[in-house]
PDB file of N, CA, C and O in Angstrom:
ATOM      1  N   MET A   1     100.538  90.486  98.693  1.00  0.00           N
ATOM      2  CA  MET A   1     100.167  91.753  97.475  1.00  0.00           C
ATOM      3  C   MET A   1     100.253  92.648  97.963  1.00  0.00           C
ATOM      4  O   MET A   1      99.764  92.784  99.085  1.00  0.00           O
ATOM      5  N   THR A   2     100.817  93.506  97.424  1.00  0.00           N
ATOM      6  CA  THR A   2     100.611  94.995  97.560  1.00  0.00           C
ATOM      7  C   THR A   2      99.589  95.649  96.206  1.00  0.00           C
ATOM      8  O   THR A   2      99.042  94.956  95.348  1.00  0.00           O
ATOM      9  N   PHE A   3      99.530  97.238  96.323  1.00  0.00           N
ATOM     10  CA  PHE A   3      98.956  97.836  96.030  1.00  0.00           C
ATOM     11  C   PHE A   3      99.490  99.051  95.820  1.00  0.00           C
ATOM     12  O   PHE A   3     100.296  99.676  96.510  1.00  0.00           O
ATOM     13  N   THR A   4      99.003  99.309  94.871  1.00  0.00           N
ATOM     14  CA  THR A   4      99.555 100.766  94.075  1.00  0.00           C
ATOM     15  C   THR A   4      98.123 101.656  93.628  1.00  0.00           C
ATOM     16  O   THR A   4      97.059 101.194  93.216  1.00  0.00           O
ATOM     17  N   LEU A   5      98.607 103.486  93.931  1.00  0.00           N
ATOM     18  CA  LEU A   5      97.515 103.637  93.330  1.00  0.00           C
ATOM     19  C   LEU A   5      97.703 103.904  91.852  1.00  0.00           C
ATOM     20  O   LEU A   5      98.753 104.248  91.310  1.00  0.00           O
ATOM     21  N   ARG A   6      96.177 103.631  91.111  1.00  0.00           N
ATOM     22  CA  ARG A   6      95.775 104.240  89.976  1.00  0.00           C
ATOM     23  C   ARG A   6      96.882 105.348  89.547  1.00  0.00           C
ATOM     24  O   ARG A   6      97.136 106.066  90.514  1.00  0.00           O
ATOM     25  N   PRO A   7      97.445 105.620  88.654  1.00  0.00           N
ATOM     26  CA  PRO A   7      98.491 106.206  87.730  1.00  0.00           C
ATOM     27  C   PRO A   7      97.188 108.141  87.783  1.00  0.00           C
ATOM     28  O   PRO A   7      97.522 109.258  88.176  1.00  0.00           O
ATOM     29  N   ASP A   8      96.269 107.820  87.395  1.00  0.00           N
ATOM     30  CA  ASP A   8      95.217 108.752  87.264  1.00  0.00           C
ATOM     31  C   ASP A   8      94.304 109.218  88.919  1.00  0.00           C
ATOM     32  O   ASP A   8      93.203 109.758  89.028  1.00  0.00           O
ATOM     33  N   VAL A   9      95.107 108.838  89.846  1.00  0.00           N
ATOM     34  CA  VAL A   9      94.174 109.926  90.972  1.00  0.00           C
ATOM     35  C   VAL A   9      95.431 110.478  91.847  1.00  0.00           C
ATOM     36  O   VAL A   9      96.598 110.099  91.949  1.00  0.00           O
ATOM     37  N   SER A  10      95.013 111.073  92.176  1.00  0.00           N
ATOM     38  CA  SER A  10      95.949 112.423  93.235  1.00  0.00           C
ATOM     39  C   SER A  10      95.663 112.132  94.411  1.00  0.00           C
ATOM     40  O   SER A  10      94.646 111.588  94.841  1.00  0.00           O
ATOM     41  N   THR A  11      96.805 112.590  95.090  1.00  0.00           N
ATOM     42  CA  THR A  11      95.657 112.534  96.602  1.00  0.00           C
ATOM     43  C   THR A  11      96.363 114.119  96.945  1.00  0.00           C
ATOM     44  O   THR A  11      96.774 115.006  96.197  1.00  0.00           O
ATOM     45  N   ALA A  12      96.267 113.972  98.721  1.00  0.00           N
ATOM     46  CA  ALA A  12      95.788 115.823  99.427  1.00  0.00           C
ATOM     47  C   ALA A  12      96.185 115.386 100.269  1.00  0.00           C
ATOM     48  O   ALA A  12      96.047 114.290  99.725  1.00  0.00           O
ATOM     49  N   ARG A  13      96.724 115.063 101.467  1.00  0.00           N
ATOM     50  CA  ARG A  13      96.393 115.087 102.887  1.00  0.00           C
ATOM     51  C   ARG A  13      96.010 116.336 103.746  1.00  0.00           C
ATOM     52  O   ARG A  13      96.397 117.501 103.838  1.00  0.00           O
ATOM     53  N   THR A  14      95.236 115.682 104.224  1.00  0.00           N
ATOM     54  CA  THR A  14      94.680 117.088 105.475  1.00  0.00           C
ATOM     55  C   THR A  14      94.504 116.789 106.442  1.00  0.00           C
ATOM     56  O   THR A  14      95.045 115.763 106.854  1.00  0.00           O
ATOM     57  N   GLU A  15      93.616 117.585 107.305  1.00  0.00           N
ATOM     58  CA  GLU A  15      93.960 117.043 108.567  1.00  0.00           C
ATOM     59  C   GLU A  15      93.051 115.991 109.573  1.00  0.00           C
ATOM     60  O   GLU A  15      93.044 115.810 110.790  1.00  0.00           O
ATOM     61  N   ASN A  16      92.414 115.488 108.615  1.00  0.00           N
ATOM     62  CA  ASN A  16      91.135 114.877 109.148  1.00  0.00           C
ATOM     63  C   ASN A  16      92.015 113.173 108.272  1.00  0.00           C
ATOM     64  O   ASN A  16      91.659 112.046 108.617  1.00  0.00           O
ATOM     65  N   GLY A  17      92.650 113.312 107.647  1.00  0.00           N
ATOM     66  CA  GLY A  17      93.200 111.782 106.306  1.00  0.00           C
ATOM     67  C   GLY A  17      93.697 112.447 105.060  1.00  0.00           C
ATOM     68  O   GLY A  17      94.640 113.234 104.969  1.00  0.00           O
ATOM     69  N   THR A  18      92.868 111.978 104.067  1.00  0.00           N
ATOM     70  CA  THR A  18      94.033 112.161 102.691  1.00  0.00           C
ATOM     71  C   THR A  18      92.126 111.753 102.000  1.00  0.00           C
ATOM     72  O   THR A  18      91.198 110.987 102.260  1.00  0.00           O
ATOM     73  N   VAL A  19      92.528 113.075 100.850  1.00  0.00           N
ATOM     74  CA  VAL A  19      91.794 113.048  99.399  1.00  0.00           C
ATOM     75  C   VAL A  19      92.035 112.563  98.757  1.00  0.00           C
ATOM     76  O   VAL A  19      93.254 112.524  98.590  1.00  0.00           O
ATOM     77  N   LEU A  20      91.144 111.710  97.757  1.00  0.00           N
ATOM     78  CA  LEU A  20      91.606 111.605  96.671  1.00  0.00           C
ATOM     79  C   LEU A  20      90.796 111.838  95.894  1.00  0.00           C
ATOM     80  O   LEU A  20      89.605 111.919  96.197  1.00  0.00           O
ATOM     81  N   LEU A  21      91.410 112.059  94.287  1.00  0.00           N
ATOM     82  CA  LEU A  21      90.781 112.724  93.394  1.00  0.00           C
ATOM     83  C   LEU A  21      90.531 111.773  92.011  1.00  0.00           C
ATOM     84  O   LEU A  21      91.449 112.085  91.252  1.00  0.00           O
ATOM     85  N   ASP A  22      89.909 111.022  91.532  1.00  0.00           N
ATOM     86  CA  ASP A  22      90.119 110.178  90.115  1.00  0.00           C
ATOM     87  C   ASP A  22      89.904 110.772  89.957  1.00  0.00           C
ATOM     88  O   ASP A  22      88.947 111.356  90.467  1.00  0.00           O
ATOM     89  N   GLU A  23      91.143 111.444  88.456  1.00  0.00           N
ATOM     90  CA  GLU A  23      91.488 112.499  87.651  1.00  0.00           C
ATOM     91  C   GLU A  23      90.183 112.169  86.035  1.00  0.00           C
ATOM     92  O   GLU A  23      89.711 113.005  85.264  1.00  0.00           O
ATOM     93  N   THR A  24      90.016 110.917  86.065  1.00  0.00           N
ATOM     94  CA  THR A  24      89.509 110.233  85.135  1.00  0.00           C
ATOM     95  C   THR A  24      87.900 110.104  85.352  1.00  0.00           C
ATOM     96  O   THR A  24      87.421 109.777  84.266  1.00  0.00           O
ATOM     97  N   THR A  25      86.989 110.221  86.237  1.00  0.00           N
ATOM     98  CA  THR A  25      85.876 110.518  86.841  1.00  0.00           C
ATOM     99  C   THR A  25      85.423 111.953  87.337  1.00  0.00           C
ATOM    100  O   THR A  25      84.444 112.635  87.035  1.00  0.00           O
ATOM    101  N   GLY A  26      86.759 112.228  88.432  1.00  0.00           N
ATOM    102  CA  GLY A  26      85.913 113.718  88.887  1.00  0.00           C
ATOM    103  C   GLY A  26      85.452 113.530  89.899  1.00  0.00           C
ATOM    104  O   GLY A  26      84.891 114.419  90.540  1.00  0.00           O
ATOM    105  N   ARG A  27      85.602 112.074  90.374  1.00  0.00           N
ATOM    106  CA  ARG A  27      85.408 111.967  91.755  1.00  0.00           C
ATOM    107  C   ARG A  27      85.686 111.971  92.750  1.00  0.00           C
ATOM    108  O   ARG A  27      86.105 110.835  92.974  1.00  0.00           O
ATOM    109  N   TYR A  28      85.747 112.533  93.592  1.00  0.00           N
ATOM    110  CA  TYR A  28      87.084 113.098  95.088  1.00  0.00           C
ATOM    111  C   TYR A  28      86.529 112.048  96.474  1.00  0.00           C
ATOM    112  O   TYR A  28      85.502 112.180  97.140  1.00  0.00           O
ATOM    113  N   TRP A  29      87.368 111.238  96.572  1.00  0.00           N
ATOM    114  CA  TRP A  29      87.280 110.033  98.214  1.00  0.00           C
ATOM    115  C   TRP A  29      87.540 110.825  99.426  1.00  0.00           C
ATOM    116  O   TRP A  29      88.394 111.707  99.335  1.00  0.00           O
ATOM    117  N   GLN A  30      87.039 110.676 100.354  1.00  0.00           N
ATOM    118  CA  GLN A  30      87.737 111.358 101.355  1.00  0.00           C
ATOM    119  C   GLN A  30      88.107 110.116 102.544  1.00  0.00           C
ATOM    120  O   GLN A  30      87.132 109.513 102.992  1.00  0.00           O
ATOM    121  N   LEU A  31      88.902 109.892 102.839  1.00  0.00           N
ATOM    122  CA  LEU A  31      89.320 108.796 103.668  1.00  0.00           C
ATOM    123  C   LEU A  31      89.777 109.216 105.132  1.00  0.00           C
ATOM    124  O   LEU A  31      90.639 110.085 105.265  1.00  0.00           O
ATOM    125  N   ASN A  32      89.502 108.922 105.650  1.00  0.00           N
ATOM    126  CA  ASN A  32      89.759 109.579 107.663  1.00  0.00           C
ATOM    127  C   ASN A  32      91.146 109.100 107.727  1.00  0.00           C
ATOM    128  O   ASN A  32      91.935 108.807 106.829  1.00  0.00           O
ATOM    129  N   THR A  33      91.241 109.092 108.877  1.00  0.00           N
ATOM    130  CA  THR A  33      92.796 108.797 109.377  1.00  0.00           C
ATOM    131  C   THR A  33      93.427 107.689 109.321  1.00  0.00           C
ATOM    132  O   THR A  33      94.561 107.378 108.956  1.00  0.00           O
ATOM    133  N   THR A  34      92.283 106.964 109.854  1.00  0.00           N
ATOM    134  CA  THR A  34      92.943 105.063 110.100  1.00  0.00           C
ATOM    135  C   THR A  34      93.168 104.794 108.532  1.00  0.00           C
ATOM    136  O   THR A  34      94.086 104.052 108.184  1.00  0.00           O
ATOM    137  N   ALA A  35      92.449 105.313 107.726  1.00  0.00           N
ATOM    138  CA  ALA A  35      92.185 104.379 106.271  1.00  0.00           C
ATOM    139  C   ALA A  35      92.869 105.543 105.966  1.00  0.00           C
ATOM    140  O   ALA A  35      91.995 106.344 105.631  1.00  0.00           O
ATOM    141  N   ALA A  36      93.658 105.931 105.916  1.00  0.00           N
ATOM    142  CA  ALA A  36      94.294 106.755 104.954  1.00  0.00           C
ATOM    143  C   ALA A  36      95.809 106.367 105.867  1.00  0.00           C
ATOM    144  O   ALA A  36      96.857 106.589 105.260  1.00  0.00           O
ATOM    145  N   PHE A  37      95.876 105.982 106.837  1.00  0.00           N
ATOM    146  CA  PHE A  37      97.301 104.829 107.506  1.00  0.00           C
ATOM    147  C   PHE A  37      96.739 104.100 106.689  1.00  0.00           C
ATOM    148  O   PHE A  37      97.203 104.590 105.660  1.00  0.00           O
ATOM    149  N   ILE A  38      95.944 103.117 106.282  1.00  0.00           N
ATOM    150  CA  ILE A  38      96.045 101.629 106.154  1.00  0.00           C
ATOM    151  C   ILE A  38      96.373 101.833 104.498  1.00  0.00           C
ATOM    152  O   ILE A  38      97.016 101.006 103.851  1.00  0.00           O
ATOM    153  N   LEU A  39      95.773 103.172 103.896  1.00  0.00           N
ATOM    154  CA  LEU A  39      96.356 103.510 102.353  1.00  0.00           C
ATOM    155  C   LEU A  39      97.810 103.532 102.553  1.00  0.00           C
ATOM    156  O   LEU A  39      98.220 102.638 101.813  1.00  0.00           O
ATOM    157  N   ASN A  40      99.072 104.202 103.302  1.00  0.00           N
ATOM    158  CA  ASN A  40      99.951 104.564 103.165  1.00  0.00           C
ATOM    159  C   ASN A  40     100.778 103.282 103.666  1.00  0.00           C
ATOM    160  O   ASN A  40     101.810 102.904 103.111  1.00  0.00           O
ATOM    161  N   ALA A  41     100.366 102.839 104.459  1.00  0.00           N
ATOM    162  CA  ALA A  41     100.839 101.335 104.418  1.00  0.00           C
ATOM    163  C   ALA A  41     100.955 100.592 103.863  1.00  0.00           C
ATOM    164  O   ALA A  41     101.894  99.798 103.929  1.00  0.00           O
ATOM    165  N   LEU A  42      99.714 100.552 102.824  1.00  0.00           N
ATOM    166  CA  LEU A  42      99.416  99.564 101.619  1.00  0.00           C
ATOM    167  C   LEU A  42     100.431 100.119 100.442  1.00  0.00           C
ATOM    168  O   LEU A  42     101.065  99.212  99.902  1.00  0.00           O
ATOM    169  N   VAL A  43     100.594 100.927 100.143  1.00  0.00           N
ATOM    170  CA  VAL A  43     101.264 101.850  98.932  1.00  0.00           C
ATOM    171  C   VAL A  43     102.825 101.715  99.017  1.00  0.00           C
ATOM    172  O   VAL A  43     103.654 101.571  98.118  1.00  0.00           O
ATOM    173  N   ASP A  44     102.987 101.818 100.551  1.00  0.00           N
ATOM    174  CA  ASP A  44     104.702 102.198 101.202  1.00  0.00           C
ATOM    175  C   ASP A  44     105.147 100.145 100.669  1.00  0.00           C
ATOM    176  O   ASP A  44     106.341  99.951 100.437  1.00  0.00           O
ATOM    177  N   GLY A  45     104.498  99.291 100.580  1.00  0.00           N
ATOM    178  CA  GLY A  45     104.922  97.955 100.312  1.00  0.00           C
ATOM    179  C   GLY A  45     104.558  97.007 101.074  1.00  0.00           C
ATOM    180  O   GLY A  45     105.102  95.916 101.246  1.00  0.00           O
ATOM    181  N   ALA A  46     103.541  97.468 101.579  1.00  0.00           N
ATOM    182  CA  ALA A  46     103.391  96.905 103.046  1.00  0.00           C
ATOM    183  C   ALA A  46     101.563  95.265 102.608  1.00  0.00           C
ATOM    184  O   ALA A  46     100.351  95.186 102.405  1.00  0.00           O
ATOM    185  N   THR A  47     102.728  94.515 102.732  1.00  0.00           N
ATOM    186  CA  THR A  47     100.867  93.291 102.682  1.00  0.00           C
ATOM    187  C   THR A  47      99.820  93.461 103.691  1.00  0.00           C
ATOM    188  O   THR A  47     100.193  93.507 104.863  1.00  0.00           O
ATOM    189  N   ALA A  48      98.431  93.573 103.403  1.00  0.00           N
ATOM    190  CA  ALA A  48      97.839  93.456 103.971  1.00  0.00           C
ATOM    191  C   ALA A  48      97.863  92.726 105.768  1.00  0.00           C
ATOM    192  O   ALA A  48      97.748  93.428 106.772  1.00  0.00           O
ATOM    193  N   GLN A  49      97.987  91.643 105.776  1.00  0.00           N
ATOM    194  CA  GLN A  49      98.429  91.802 107.483  1.00  0.00           C
ATOM    195  C   GLN A  49      99.549  92.254 107.529  1.00  0.00           C
ATOM    196  O   GLN A  49      99.446  93.025 108.482  1.00  0.00           O
ATOM    197  N   GLU A  50     100.828  92.350 107.087  1.00  0.00           N
ATOM    198  CA  GLU A  50     101.652  93.666 107.736  1.00  0.00           C
ATOM    199  C   GLU A  50     100.751  94.591 107.720  1.00  0.00           C
ATOM    200  O   GLU A  50     100.420  94.717 108.899  1.00  0.00           O
ATOM    201  N   ALA A  51      99.930  95.591 106.846  1.00  0.00           N
ATOM    202  CA  ALA A  51      99.461  96.902 107.637  1.00  0.00           C
ATOM    203  C   ALA A  51      98.298  96.583 108.425  1.00  0.00           C
ATOM    204  O   ALA A  51      97.585  97.542 108.721  1.00  0.00           O
ATOM    205  N   ALA A  52      97.958  95.458 108.822  1.00  0.00           N
ATOM    206  CA  ALA A  52      96.572  94.908 109.880  1.00  0.00           C
ATOM    207  C   ALA A  52      97.667  95.262 111.005  1.00  0.00           C
ATOM    208  O   ALA A  52      97.203  96.150 111.721  1.00  0.00           O
ATOM    209  N   HIS A  53      99.081  94.842 111.450  1.00  0.00           N
ATOM    210  CA  HIS A  53      99.959  94.700 112.030  1.00  0.00           C
ATOM    211  C   HIS A  53     100.155  96.038 112.256  1.00  0.00           C
ATOM    212  O   HIS A  53     100.082  96.370 113.439  1.00  0.00           O
ATOM    213  N   ARG A  54     100.380  96.887 111.468  1.00  0.00           N
ATOM    214  CA  ARG A  54     101.380  98.475 111.827  1.00  0.00           C
ATOM    215  C   ARG A  54      99.732  99.272 112.246  1.00  0.00           C
ATOM    216  O   ARG A  54      99.724 100.248 112.996  1.00  0.00           O
ATOM    217  N   LEU A  55      98.767  98.856 111.812  1.00  0.00           N
ATOM    218  CA  LEU A  55      97.480  99.743 112.575  1.00  0.00           C
ATOM    219  C   LEU A  55      97.320  99.081 114.116  1.00  0.00           C
ATOM    220  O   LEU A  55      96.679  99.732 114.942  1.00  0.00           O
ATOM    221  N   ARG A  56      97.640  98.369 114.327  1.00  0.00           N
ATOM    222  CA  ARG A  56      97.761  97.621 115.625  1.00  0.00           C
ATOM    223  C   ARG A  56      98.905  98.018 116.159  1.00  0.00           C
ATOM    224  O   ARG A  56      98.703  98.582 117.234  1.00  0.00           O
ATOM    225  N   GLU A  57     100.034  97.962 115.858  1.00  0.00           N
ATOM    226  CA  GLU A  57     100.970  98.748 116.482  1.00  0.00           C
ATOM    227  C   GLU A  57     100.856 100.268 116.614  1.00  0.00           C
ATOM    228  O   GLU A  57     101.710 100.953 117.177  1.00  0.00           O
ATOM    229  N   ARG A  58      99.866 100.693 116.117  1.00  0.00           N
ATOM    230  CA  ARG A  58      99.975 102.623 115.974  1.00  0.00           C
ATOM    231  C   ARG A  58      98.176 102.970 117.764  1.00  0.00           C
ATOM    232  O   ARG A  58      97.948 104.014 118.375  1.00  0.00           O
ATOM    233  N   HIS A  59      97.306 101.317 117.929  1.00  0.00           N
ATOM    234  CA  HIS A  59      96.143 100.884 118.364  1.00  0.00           C
ATOM    235  C   HIS A  59      97.338 100.281 119.337  1.00  0.00           C
ATOM    236  O   HIS A  59      98.349 100.983 119.306  1.00  0.00           O
ATOM    237  N   PRO A  60      97.389  99.602 119.838  1.00  0.00           N
ATOM    238  CA  PRO A  60      97.209  98.626 120.566  1.00  0.00           C
ATOM    239  C   PRO A  60      96.486  97.865 121.383  1.00  0.00           C
ATOM    240  O   PRO A  60      96.821  96.758 121.803  1.00  0.00           O
ATOM    241  N   ALA A  61      95.199  98.611 121.689  1.00  0.00           N
ATOM    242  CA  ALA A  61      93.522  98.519 122.101  1.00  0.00           C
ATOM    243  C   ALA A  61      93.195  97.690 121.038  1.00  0.00           C
ATOM    244  O   ALA A  61      92.056  97.280 121.261  1.00  0.00           O
ATOM    245  N   LEU A  62      93.569  97.284 120.110  1.00  0.00           N
ATOM    246  CA  LEU A  62      92.555  97.019 118.821  1.00  0.00           C
ATOM    247  C   LEU A  62      92.603  95.552 118.797  1.00  0.00           C
ATOM    248  O   LEU A  62      93.603  94.972 119.222  1.00  0.00           O
ATOM    249  N   PRO A  63      91.633  94.937 118.349  1.00  0.00           N
ATOM    250  CA  PRO A  63      92.035  92.989 118.387  1.00  0.00           C
ATOM    251  C   PRO A  63      92.691  93.182 117.027  1.00  0.00           C
ATOM    252  O   PRO A  63      92.440  94.119 116.270  1.00  0.00           O
ATOM    253  N   ALA A  64      93.538  92.220 116.802  1.00  0.00           N
ATOM    254  CA  ALA A  64      93.579  91.553 115.501  1.00  0.00           C
ATOM    255  C   ALA A  64      92.768  91.736 114.507  1.00  0.00           C
ATOM    256  O   ALA A  64      92.818  92.499 113.543  1.00  0.00           O
ATOM    257  N   GLU A  65      91.745  90.679 114.958  1.00  0.00           N
ATOM    258  CA  GLU A  65      90.567  90.517 114.084  1.00  0.00           C
ATOM    259  C   GLU A  65      90.001  91.977 113.327  1.00  0.00           C
ATOM    260  O   GLU A  65      89.735  92.162 112.140  1.00  0.00           O
ATOM    261  N   GLN A  66      89.956  92.549 114.028  1.00  0.00           N
ATOM    262  CA  GLN A  66      89.538  93.613 113.988  1.00  0.00           C
ATOM    263  C   GLN A  66      90.126  95.134 112.967  1.00  0.00           C
ATOM    264  O   GLN A  66      89.585  96.018 112.302  1.00  0.00           O
ATOM    265  N   ALA A  67      91.336  94.793 113.304  1.00  0.00           N
ATOM    266  CA  ALA A  67      92.772  94.944 112.430  1.00  0.00           C
ATOM    267  C   ALA A  67      92.923  94.527 111.096  1.00  0.00           C
ATOM    268  O   ALA A  67      93.272  95.145 110.090  1.00  0.00           O
ATOM    269  N   ALA A  68      92.654  93.580 111.247  1.00  0.00           N
ATOM    270  CA  ALA A  68      92.135  92.452 109.618  1.00  0.00           C
ATOM    271  C   ALA A  68      91.052  92.792 109.226  1.00  0.00           C
ATOM    272  O   ALA A  68      90.647  91.995 108.381  1.00  0.00           O
ATOM    273  N   ASP A  69      90.463  93.479 109.392  1.00  0.00           N
ATOM    274  CA  ASP A  69      88.644  93.335 109.361  1.00  0.00           C
ATOM    275  C   ASP A  69      88.475  94.933 108.292  1.00  0.00           C
ATOM    276  O   ASP A  69      87.808  95.274 107.315  1.00  0.00           O
ATOM    277  N   ASP A  70      89.678  95.650 109.330  1.00  0.00           N
ATOM    278  CA  ASP A  70      89.212  97.645 108.907  1.00  0.00           C
ATOM    279  C   ASP A  70      90.198  97.105 107.167  1.00  0.00           C
ATOM    280  O   ASP A  70      89.786  97.323 106.028  1.00  0.00           O
ATOM    281  N   VAL A  71      90.966  96.690 107.395  1.00  0.00           N
ATOM    282  CA  VAL A  71      92.360  96.902 106.379  1.00  0.00           C
ATOM    283  C   VAL A  71      92.096  96.086 105.533  1.00  0.00           C
ATOM    284  O   VAL A  71      92.714  96.423 104.523  1.00  0.00           O
ATOM    285  N   ALA A  72      91.368  94.938 105.298  1.00  0.00           N
ATOM    286  CA  ALA A  72      89.811  94.235 104.027  1.00  0.00           C
ATOM    287  C   ALA A  72      89.358  94.943 103.579  1.00  0.00           C
ATOM    288  O   ALA A  72      89.235  95.019 102.356  1.00  0.00           O
ATOM    289  N   SER A  73      88.883  95.832 104.492  1.00  0.00           N
ATOM    290  CA  SER A  73      87.697  96.991 104.537  1.00  0.00           C
ATOM    291  C   SER A  73      88.217  97.878 103.538  1.00  0.00           C
ATOM    292  O   SER A  73      87.802  97.790 102.382  1.00  0.00           O
ATOM    293  N   VAL A  74      89.181  98.817 103.899  1.00  0.00           N
ATOM    294  CA  VAL A  74      89.434 100.001 103.133  1.00  0.00           C
ATOM    295  C   VAL A  74      90.429  99.459 101.793  1.00  0.00           C
ATOM    296  O   VAL A  74      90.855 100.316 101.018  1.00  0.00           O
ATOM    297  N   ILE A  75      90.795  97.877 101.555  1.00  0.00           N
ATOM    298  CA  ILE A  75      91.172  97.164 100.563  1.00  0.00           C
ATOM    299  C   ILE A  75      89.915  96.987  99.505  1.00  0.00           C
ATOM    300  O   ILE A  75      90.065  96.947  98.284  1.00  0.00           O
ATOM    301  N   ARG A  76      88.874  96.905 100.069  1.00  0.00           N
ATOM    302  CA  ARG A  76      87.886  96.252  99.056  1.00  0.00           C
ATOM    303  C   ARG A  76      87.167  97.697  99.067  1.00  0.00           C
ATOM    304  O   ARG A  76      85.985  97.518  98.773  1.00  0.00           O
ATOM    305  N   ALA A  77      87.399  98.866  99.263  1.00  0.00           N
ATOM    306  CA  ALA A  77      86.589 100.244  99.072  1.00  0.00           C
ATOM    307  C   ALA A  77      87.495 100.610  98.203  1.00  0.00           C
ATOM    308  O   ALA A  77      87.039 100.608  97.060  1.00  0.00           O
ATOM    309  N   LEU A  78      88.492 100.895  98.269  1.00  0.00           N
ATOM    310  CA  LEU A  78      89.396 101.363  97.496  1.00  0.00           C
ATOM    311  C   LEU A  78      89.400 100.702  95.805  1.00  0.00           C
ATOM    312  O   LEU A  78      89.212 101.481  94.870  1.00  0.00           O
ATOM    313  N   SER A  79      89.660  99.030  95.524  1.00  0.00           N
ATOM    314  CA  SER A  79      89.458  98.317  94.848  1.00  0.00           C
ATOM    315  C   SER A  79      87.959  98.247  94.049  1.00  0.00           C
ATOM    316  O   SER A  79      87.670  97.882  92.909  1.00  0.00           O
ATOM    317  N   THR A  80      87.304  98.663  94.949  1.00  0.00           N
ATOM    318  CA  THR A  80      85.668  98.690  94.180  1.00  0.00           C
ATOM    319  C   THR A  80      85.735  99.666  93.709  1.00  0.00           C
ATOM    320  O   THR A  80      85.079  99.918  92.698  1.00  0.00           O
ATOM    321  N   ALA A  81      86.561 100.561  94.285  1.00  0.00           N
ATOM    322  CA  ALA A  81      86.595 102.345  93.551  1.00  0.00           C
ATOM    323  C   ALA A  81      87.787 102.680  91.914  1.00  0.00           C
ATOM    324  O   ALA A  81      87.602 103.537  91.051  1.00  0.00           O
ATOM    325  N   ARG A  82      88.344 102.183  91.954  1.00  0.00           N
ATOM    326  CA  ARG A  82      89.243 101.316  91.126  1.00  0.00           C
ATOM    327  C   ARG A  82      89.885 102.655  91.021  1.00  0.00           C
ATOM    328  O   ARG A  82      89.749 103.478  90.116  1.00  0.00           O
ATOM    329  N   LEU A  83      90.995 102.773  92.673  1.00  0.00           N
ATOM    330  CA  LEU A  83      92.180 103.904  92.723  1.00  0.00           C
ATOM    331  C   LEU A  83      92.908 103.119  93.221  1.00  0.00           C
ATOM    332  O   LEU A  83      93.676 103.717  93.976  1.00  0.00           O
ATOM    333  N   VAL A  84      93.165 101.608  93.199  1.00  0.00           N
ATOM    334  CA  VAL A  84      93.937 101.409  94.134  1.00  0.00           C
ATOM    335  C   VAL A  84      94.890 100.477  92.784  1.00  0.00           C
ATOM    336  O   VAL A  84      94.967 101.193  91.785  1.00  0.00           O
ATOM    337  N   ALA A  85      95.487  99.293  92.616  1.00  0.00           N
ATOM    338  CA  ALA A  85      95.755  98.562  92.001  1.00  0.00           C
ATOM    339  C   ALA A  85      96.782  97.351  92.665  1.00  0.00           C
ATOM    340  O   ALA A  85      97.595  97.600  93.555  1.00  0.00           O
ATOM    341  N   ALA A  86      96.563  95.839  91.986  1.00  0.00           N
ATOM    342  CA  ALA A  86      97.028  95.141  93.420  1.00  0.00           C
ATOM    343  C   ALA A  86      98.537  94.932  92.480  1.00  0.00           C
ATOM    344  O   ALA A  86      98.745  94.850  91.269  1.00  0.00           O
ATOM    345  N   VAL A  87      99.227  94.905  93.408  1.00  0.00           N
ATOM    346  CA  VAL A  87     101.240  94.271  92.102  1.00  0.00           C
ATOM    347  C   VAL A  87     101.044  93.102  92.940  1.00  0.00           C
ATOM    348  O   VAL A  87     100.668  92.849  94.085  1.00  0.00           O
ATOM    349  N   ALA A  88     101.513  92.400  91.746  1.00  0.00           N
ATOM    350  CA  ALA A  88     102.307  91.195  92.249  1.00  0.00           C
ATOM    351  C   ALA A  88     103.332  90.313  92.075  1.00  0.00           C
ATOM    352  O   ALA A  88     103.534  89.429  92.908  1.00  0.00           O
TER     353      ALA A  88
END
């Protein structure tokens, strides 16, 4: 499964990650650099497993289980906030 940002979500990259604006609610969300990296991988078409693999390529000392947990946490948070939608 891959993900896309909802149409009413705007993004702005910062030196510390990415800021998301839910234009429907007016709420802002700050993603750190790791969460922003994961989000970018997901909206570029990577599955959760592929995003975890990319994260480990970026941080070779990161255990595979931790990378998978980090990706799952970002997906869960973004989905709960209704910032992303799953693409079948």
